[in-house]
C-alpha positions in Angstrom: 0.0 0.0 0.0 2.7 2.5 1.0 4.7 1.5 -2.1 1.9 2.6 -4.3 1.3 5.8 -2.5 5.0 6.6 -2.8 5.1 5.7 -6.4 1.9 7.7 -7.5 1.8 10.3 -4.8 -1.4 11.5 -3.4 -4.2 9.4 -4.9 -7.7 8.2 -4.5 -8.3 4.6 -3.4 -9.4 3.7 -6.9 -5.9 4.7 -8.2 -4.2 2.6 -5.5 -6.5 -0.3 -6.3 -5.7 0.0 -10.0 -2.0 0.1 -9.5 -2.1 -2.9 -7.1 -4.1 -4.8 -9.6 -1.5 -4.1 -12.3 1.1 -5.7 -10.0 -1.3 -8.7 -9.6 -1.3 -8.0 -5.8 -4.9 -9.2 -5.7 -3.6 -12.7 -6.2 -0.3 -12.9 -4.2 -1.4 -10.5 -1.3 -5.1 -11.3 -1.2 -5.9 -7.5 -1.5 -9.6 -6.9 -1.5 -11.1 -3.5 -2.6 -12.6 -2.8 0.7 -9.3 -3.4 2.5 -7.6 -0.8 0.4 -9.9 2.0 1.6 -9.7 0.8 5.2 -5.9 0.7 5.1 -5.7 4.2 3.6 -8.1 5.5 6.3 -6.0 3.9 9.0 -2.7 5.1 7.6 -4.1 8.6 7.4 -5.5 8.5 10.9 -2.1 7.4 12.2 -0.4 10.3 10.3 1.5 8.0 7.9 0.0 9.5 4.8 
């Protein structure tokens, strides 16, 4: 997740999802669409984004 944000900069969850999908992360990391938004929200809340 942080790798995508670092790569593309500030982005909406859809952009993060699209980038992760291009890496096939949905298969090797079991990334689900809802978990992307939850992770982004948690990272922002913790001041990491």
